[in-house]
N, C-alpha and C positions, 0 to 999 in steps of 0.2 A: 650767773647768767639767768638761771631760772627765776630767781627773786626779782631781778630787774624786769623781766618780762611780765611779772604780775602787775606792773603799773598799768598795763594795757586795760585790764578789767575796770580799773577806777575811771579811766577815760571813757570806757563804754557806758558806765553808770551815769557819768556826767552828761554824756550825749543823749541820754534818755531824760534826765531831770531838767536840764537847761531848757529844751524846747517845751517841756511840760509846763514850766512856770513862766517862761518869758514870752513864748510864742503867742498865747492868747491876749497878752497885755500890750506888747510892743510890736508884734508882727515879725515876719520872717527875716527882714533885713537886719534888724537889731540882733536877732538870734544868730544870724550868720556872722555878724561882726564879732561875736564872742570869740571866734577863732583867733582874733588878733592878740588875745591875751598870751599866746605862745611866743610872741616876738621878744619879750624880755629875756627869754632863754638864750638868745644869741650872744649878748655880751657876757652872760654868765659862763657859757661854754668857752668863749674865746679866752677869758681870763682865768678860769678856775679848773677847767677839765684838762688833766694831764695827757700828754701825748703817749702813744703806745711805747712801752719800754723796748720791745723787740724792734720796732721801726727805728727808734733812735740809735740803738746799737748797730743795726745794719747800715745806718747812714753815717756811722762814725761819730755821732754826737754823744760821746761817753760821759762827758761832764754833766750834760743835761739829764741823762739817764740816771746817773748817780745821785743828782740833786733830788729827783723825783722819788727815788727809792729811799733816800735819807728822810724825806718828809713823811714817807709811809712807815718809817722806822724799820725798814727791811734790811738791817745791817748784815744779817747772815747771807742774804742774797747778794749784796754788794761784794762781800768777801769771796764768794764762790765764782763770781764772774771773771773770766779771763779775757779781757778786752784785746790783748795782743794777738790772740788766736782767732778773733772774730773775723768772719768773711764779710767784707764790706760790699755794699751795693745789692741790687736785686736783679734776679733774672726775670725778664718779662714773661708772664704766662698769659697766653691768648685763650679765647673761648675754644678755639680748635685744640689747644694744648690740654684743656680740661677733658677732652674726649680721647686722649692718648691712652695707651695701655696702663700707664702709671696711675691715672686718676679715673679711668672709665667707670668702674663699678660704683665708686663713691659719687661721681657726678650724676650718673643715672639714678641712683637711689635718692639723692638729694632733690633732683628735679621732680621725681615722683612724689616725695614727701611734701615739698613746697606746693606743688600743683594741687595735691589732694587736700592739704589743710587750708590753703587759701580758698579753694573752690567750696569746700564744705562749710567753712566759717561764714563766708559772705552769702552763700546760698541759703544756709539755715537761718542765721541771725538777722539778716536784712528782711527776710520774709516772715519771721515769726509774728510780728504785730498784725500783718495782713491775714495770716492763717487764723489767728485767734479771732480777729474781727469778722472775717468772711465765713469761715467754716462754722462758727458757733454764734454768729449774730451778736457779737460783743461790740460795745461802743469803742471808739478809738482810744479814749482815755483809759478805759478798762484794759484794753489790749496792751497799752504801753506799760501799765502796772504789772500785768502778767509777764511781759517780756523782762521787766526789771527784776522780778522774782527769779526768773530763769538765769538772768545775767549774774545775780548774786552767787549762784552755784559755781560760777567760773572761779571765784576766789579760792575756795578750798581745793578746786581742781589744780590750779596753779601751784599752791603751796604744798600740796601733797606730792605732786610730781617733783618739785624742787627739793623736797625733803628726801625723796627716794633716789634721785639721780646719783648721788655719791654713795648710796648704800647698796642698791641693787644693780646700778649701771644704766647708762643711757639707752642701750639697745633694748634691754628688758622693759624699761619704762615706756618707750615708744611702742613696742609690740603690745603690751598690756593695755595702754590707754587708747591706742588706735583701734584695737580689736573690740574693746568695750564700747567705744563710740559707734563702731559699725554695727554691733549687735543691738545697741540701744536704738539706732536709727531704724533698724528692721522692725523692732517692736513698735516704735512710734507710727510706722506706716500702716499699722493695723486699724487705727482709729476706733478704739472702743468707746471712749467718752472724752469729755473735756479734761477731767482729772487725769485720765490716762495720758493725754497729749502733754499736759503740764509736767507730769512725773517724768516721762521719758525725755522731754525737752531739757529738763534740769539735769538729768543724768548725762545726756549728750554734751551739755555745756560743761559739766565737770570734767569729762574725759577728753573732749576735743581741745579745750584750752590747756589742760594738763599736758597734752601731747605737744602743744606749742612751746611750753617751757623746755621740754626735752629737745625739740627741734633746734631752737636757738643755741642751746648749749652744744649740741652734737655737730651742727654745721661748722662752727668755728674751729672745731678740733680735727676735722678730717682733712684739712689742707695745710701744708707747711706755710711759713710766713710769706714767701714770695708769691704764693698762689691763693692765699686766704681771701684777700679782697675780691679778686676776680671770681674765685669759685663760689663764695657765699653770695656775692652780688648777682652772679648769673643765675644761681638757683632761686634766689628771692625774686628776681625779675621774671623768670619763667613762671613762678607761682602767681605773680600779679597778672601776667598775661592770661593764664588759665582762669584766674579769678574774675576777669572782665566778663567772661561768658556766664558766670554763675547766676547773677540775678535774672538774666534773660532766659537761660536754659531752664532754670528752676521754675520760672513763670510759665514757660511752655508746658513743662511736665505737670505743673499744678492745674493748668487749665484743661489739659487733655485727660488726666487720670486722677485728679484730686491729690490728696496728701500722699497716697501710696507711691506714685511715680517718683517724685523728687526724693523722698526719703529712702526708697529702695535704691536709688542711685547713690545717695549719700552712704548707705550701708556698704554697697559694693566698693566704693572708692576708699572708704576707711579701711576695709579689710584688705584690699589690694595693697594699700600703703603699708600695712602691717606685714604682709607677706614679703614685700620688697625689702623690708628691714631684716627679716629672717634670712632671706637668701643672699642679700648683698651687703648687709651691715657688719661692722666689726665693733667690738667693745672697746671704748676709750677710757673707761673709768680707771682712775688712779694711775694712769700712764703718762709719762712726760710727753710733751708735744713732739719733741725730737724723735722719740721712739715711734709714735704714731705715724709721723711723717716719713719714717725710714722705710716703711713698707716691708 
């Protein structure tokens, strides 16, 4: 999951390079139409992406599940599956059910994590080009290249977190990376020089995006099969709702207090998210999903 999430950073890099090269020559419409290149993924997904094994088993589609596992050469898994004892069907889990005693702590923690990371990501990285351009009188082209340099630091952040998830644990990775991103945001708010801003922007990029790799892995593991879609979808949706406010609220703080205001806020939010993992989080490393779901 952590490695899959690293693909995001390559999209971020393309989102900087495509307008840089295409916009001056062809204008914004052609640049916007580049997004259509994602459409060929639809038939590829339909024909080649396998269905969830757990979903198929719970639906009683054992033959289809066995065929997929056979293609993956997971013979040992097929042998261990006892289809006769499988409980068919799904119990519906509502949003209200996510706040029951069974899921409450996990749901609250995931809502905090998704809200914090979506807010800080969009608040920081949407505004970096403007901060570089306005605060230090850089040209737009120069500020884009500076943002590109910072974005490149997201790559080792993703891969380092992905490497550590199965070695030190999801909970520890999230605490370390969120705390480091919060401390880095506090240092950036001091505004010593342009090089200072670039340094701490890069460090924030490293740890903020590393935390994303941990979040995507952690979220899927905290709910059982019948609640996983609802739980992870609700947390991600809450994060997007919080993220909607990030550009506007960051702009307000930037106008009223310069760089200090928004980055002081980013620092507090990162650290609060880390604290929520300490208090509410459990470790899921090397544990079967059934055991994690058993509470």
